[in-house]
Backbone as CSV, one residue per row, in Angstrom:
resi,resn,N_x,N_y,N_z,CA_x,CA_y,CA_z,C_x,C_y,C_z
1,MET,18.559,-132.891,-147.655,17.391,-132.674,-148.475,17.345,-133.757,-149.551
2,SER,16.158,-134.295,-149.814,16.032,-135.366,-150.795,16.074,-134.800,-152.210
3,LYS,16.251,-135.682,-153.174,16.289,-135.236,-154.564,14.932,-134.718,-155.030
4,TYR,13.857,-135.168,-154.381,12.529,-134.696,-154.759,12.347,-133.232,-154.390
5,HIS,12.945,-132.816,-153.280,12.853,-131.418,-152.874,13.658,-130.525,-153.810
6,SER,14.686,-131.066,-154.446,15.447,-130.248,-155.377,14.733,-130.136,-156.729
7,ILE,13.837,-131.052,-157.031,13.055,-130.969,-158.271,11.901,-129.995,-158.101
8,ILE,11.122,-130.155,-157.031,9.992,-129.267,-156.751,10.509,-128.141,-155.859
9,ARG,10.641,-126.939,-156.411,11.197,-125.841,-155.620,10.166,-125.299,-154.640
10,TYR,9.036,-124.819,-155.144,7.961,-124.361,-154.273,6.677,-124.230,-155.068
11,PRO,5.533,-124.225,-154.394,4.256,-124.068,-155.107,4.065,-122.614,-155.532
12,SER,3.386,-122.438,-156.633,3.061,-121.097,-157.113,1.616,-120.815,-156.722
13,ILE,1.433,-119.851,-155.850,0.094,-119.532,-155.353,-0.277,-118.142,-155.834
14,THR,-1.069,-118.097,-156.900,-1.588,-116.845,-157.432,-3.099,-116.990,-157.586
15,GLU,-3.758,-115.910,-157.948,-5.207,-115.973,-158.120,-5.582,-116.930,-159.249
16,LYS,-4.839,-116.871,-160.340,-5.116,-117.744,-161.478,-4.862,-119.208,-161.122
17,ASN,-3.778,-119.467,-160.389,-3.465,-120.839,-159.993,-4.463,-121.366,-158.973
18,THR,-5.029,-120.487,-158.154,-6.055,-120.893,-157.199,-7.317,-121.343,-157.933
19,MET,-7.637,-120.680,-159.047,-8.798,-121.097,-159.836,-8.548,-122.450,-160.510
20,LEU,-7.295,-122.759,-160.820,-6.975,-124.063,-161.413,-7.218,-125.211,-160.436
21,ARG,-7.165,-124.915,-159.140,-7.380,-125.979,-158.149,-8.794,-126.532,-158.210
22,GLU,-9.748,-125.747,-158.737,-11.111,-126.261,-158.906,-11.136,-127.406,-159.913
23,GLN,-10.153,-127.443,-160.829,-10.027,-128.512,-161.815,-9.056,-129.586,-161.330
24,ASN,-8.672,-129.500,-160.050,-7.740,-130.448,-159.424,-6.343,-130.356,-160.049
25,LYS,-5.922,-129.116,-160.386,-4.602,-128.863,-160.946,-3.813,-127.997,-159.973
26,TYR,-2.538,-128.320,-159.808,-1.656,-127.589,-158.900,-0.434,-127.121,-159.680
27,VAL,0.083,-125.936,-159.343,1.183,-125.335,-160.086,2.402,-125.233,-159.180
28,PHE,3.554,-125.649,-159.702,4.808,-125.623,-158.960,5.893,-124.981,-159.804
29,GLU,6.851,-124.317,-159.141,8.087,-123.959,-159.811,9.017,-125.138,-159.625
30,VAL,9.613,-125.598,-160.731,10.451,-126.792,-160.692,11.827,-126.470,-161.276
31,ASP,12.745,-127.403,-161.071,14.085,-127.278,-161.629,14.003,-127.306,-163.154
32,ARG,14.762,-126.441,-163.825,14.689,-126.344,-165.286,15.137,-127.621,-165.978
33,ARG,15.965,-128.427,-165.342,16.462,-129.653,-165.966,15.544,-130.845,-165.722
34,ALA,14.494,-130.677,-164.908,13.612,-131.790,-164.557,12.695,-132.155,-165.723
35,SER,12.521,-133.448,-165.947,11.622,-133.927,-166.993,10.240,-134.189,-166.388
36,LYS,9.267,-134.416,-167.265,7.909,-134.683,-166.794,7.824,-135.932,-165.915
37,PRO,8.472,-137.047,-166.280,8.419,-138.222,-165.390,9.055,-137.954,-164.023
38,GLU,10.131,-137.173,-163.982,10.759,-136.838,-162.701,9.841,-135.967,-161.855
39,ILE,9.156,-135.013,-162.478,8.225,-134.143,-161.758,7.064,-134.967,-161.219
40,ARG,6.528,-135.882,-162.040,5.421,-136.751,-161.614,5.825,-137.567,-160.391
41,LEU,6.992,-138.185,-160.435,7.460,-139.017,-159.329,7.679,-138.178,-158.069
42,ALA,8.255,-136.995,-158.217,8.510,-136.133,-157.061,7.211,-135.714,-156.379
43,VAL,6.205,-135.323,-157.158,4.919,-134.910,-156.575,4.247,-136.103,-155.900
44,GLU,4.283,-137.266,-156.532,3.658,-138.451,-155.936,4.334,-138.844,-154.630
45,LYS,5.653,-138.768,-154.566,6.374,-139.155,-153.347,6.242,-138.108,-152.245
46,LEU,6.326,-136.826,-152.589,6.291,-135.780,-151.564,4.904,-135.594,-150.951
47,PHE,3.861,-135.705,-151.774,2.519,-135.387,-151.294,1.609,-136.608,-151.190
48,ASP,2.092,-137.797,-151.543,1.325,-139.036,-151.444,-0.004,-138.935,-152.191
49,VAL,0.083,-138.581,-153.479,-1.088,-138.452,-154.346,-0.816,-139.203,-155.648
50,LYS,-1.859,-139.369,-156.469,-1.744,-139.998,-157.786,-1.835,-138.896,-158.842
51,VAL,-0.809,-138.781,-159.684,-0.747,-137.745,-160.717,-1.258,-138.317,-162.033
52,MET,-2.160,-137.580,-162.695,-2.686,-137.988,-163.999,-1.829,-137.418,-165.132
53,THR,-1.625,-136.096,-165.153,-0.858,-135.459,-166.222,0.068,-134.395,-165.647
54,VAL,1.129,-134.112,-166.401,2.069,-133.037,-166.055,2.301,-132.210,-167.308
55,ASN,2.039,-130.922,-167.224,2.333,-129.989,-168.308,3.407,-129.029,-167.816
56,THR,4.396,-128.753,-168.656,5.478,-127.865,-168.252,5.637,-126.738,-169.253
57,MET,6.220,-125.643,-168.787,6.527,-124.514,-169.656,7.679,-123.722,-169.061
58,ILE,8.450,-123.077,-169.921,9.517,-122.194,-169.485,8.948,-120.779,-169.453
59,VAL,9.044,-120.122,-168.310,8.563,-118.754,-168.152,9.767,-117.831,-168.286
60,LYS,9.685,-116.892,-169.203,10.789,-115.972,-169.444,10.887,-114.963,-168.303
61,GLY,12.100,-114.628,-167.914,12.331,-113.661,-166.846,11.961,-112.259,-167.281
62,LYS,11.503,-111.472,-166.325,11.084,-110.110,-166.622,12.271,-109.154,-166.633
63,ARG,12.131,-108.068,-167.355,13.128,-107.002,-167.354,12.885,-106.137,-166.130
64,LYS,13.908,-105.862,-165.376,13.786,-105.071,-164.146,14.765,-103.907,-164.200
65,ARG,14.386,-102.800,-163.586,15.254,-101.626,-163.530,15.528,-101.250,-162.095
66,MET,16.755,-100.821,-161.842,17.150,-100.234,-160.562,17.761,-98.891,-160.912
67,GLY,16.939,-97.856,-160.904,17.434,-96.551,-161.332,17.736,-96.571,-162.815
68,ARG,18.961,-96.266,-163.177,19.327,-96.259,-164.592,19.859,-97.602,-165.074
69,PHE,20.009,-98.546,-164.175,20.555,-99.848,-164.532,19.427,-100.827,-164.865
70,VAL,19.651,-101.610,-165.912,18.646,-102.567,-166.369,19.201,-103.974,-166.185
71,GLY,18.352,-104.863,-165.683,18.734,-106.254,-165.531,17.553,-107.136,-165.855
72,TYR,17.757,-108.436,-165.792,16.710,-109.399,-166.098,16.634,-110.443,-164.996
73,GLN,15.411,-110.839,-164.663,15.235,-111.969,-163.765,15.539,-113.250,-164.546
74,SER,15.873,-114.290,-163.869,16.179,-115.557,-164.516,14.913,-116.209,-165.067
75,ASP,15.066,-116.973,-166.144,13.967,-117.790,-166.651,13.731,-118.929,-165.665
76,TRP,12.499,-119.429,-165.598,12.188,-120.525,-164.690,11.163,-121.450,-165.334
77,LYS,11.065,-122.650,-164.796,10.178,-123.662,-165.351,8.977,-123.851,-164.432
78,LYS,7.805,-123.870,-165.048,6.556,-124.044,-164.311,5.952,-125.384,-164.702
79,ALA,5.430,-126.108,-163.727,4.766,-127.384,-163.982,3.339,-127.314,-163.462
80,ILE,2.385,-127.667,-164.318,0.984,-127.762,-163.923,0.670,-129.247,-163.812
81,VAL,0.326,-129.674,-162.602,0.137,-131.096,-162.303,-1.344,-131.342,-162.043
82,LYS,-1.940,-132.253,-162.819,-3.337,-132.633,-162.604,-3.358,-133.924,-161.817
83,LEU,-4.110,-133.923,-160.707,-4.196,-135.094,-159.838,-5.403,-135.945,-160.210
84,ALA,-5.349,-137.198,-159.816,-6.450,-138.124,-160.051,-7.656,-137.696,-159.211
85,GLU,-8.814,-138.138,-159.648,-10.061,-137.819,-158.944,-9.992,-138.335,-157.510
86,GLY,-10.385,-137.501,-156.557,-10.383,-137.895,-155.152,-9.094,-137.567,-154.422
87,HIS,-8.055,-137.155,-155.133,-6.793,-136.782,-154.506,-6.688,-135.267,-154.434
88,SER,-6.044,-134.772,-153.388,-5.766,-133.345,-153.266,-4.536,-133.161,-152.389
89,ILE,-3.930,-132.008,-152.504,-2.782,-131.668,-151.676,-3.298,-130.752,-150.576
90,GLU,-3.291,-131.237,-149.355,-3.933,-130.529,-148.262,-3.170,-129.293,-147.817
91,ARG,-1.876,-129.217,-148.119,-1.097,-128.040,-147.732,-1.536,-126.805,-148.497
92,PHE,-2.202,-126.984,-149.642,-2.743,-125.877,-150.391,-4.083,-125.416,-149.832
93,GLY,-4.706,-126.230,-149.027,-6.050,-125.939,-148.539,-7.080,-126.568,-149.465
94,GLU,-8.265,-126.691,-148.990,-9.329,-127.310,-149.773,-9.997,-126.277,-150.667
95,VAL,-10.499,-126.739,-151.807,-11.178,-125.874,-152.762,-12.585,-125.638,-152.309
């Protein structure tokens, strides 16, 4: 597996993220240690597109219960990537 696959874990496909695709923005779960330039390079190499901006945020893990036991999901990093005009990622489908 290439280093780009270890940076971009998987795409986040939700209703809200689907609406962002109308603005040519795509959302990915990424490695927490990845920087914005690394995320930009990984998306450009993996999907052969031109990236305009990368916004990142740390999403806090939710509290979960299993009966009387309480645990927490891990925190994760989300990246919102805006592509240049005329570019799209076809694996997401067309808007």
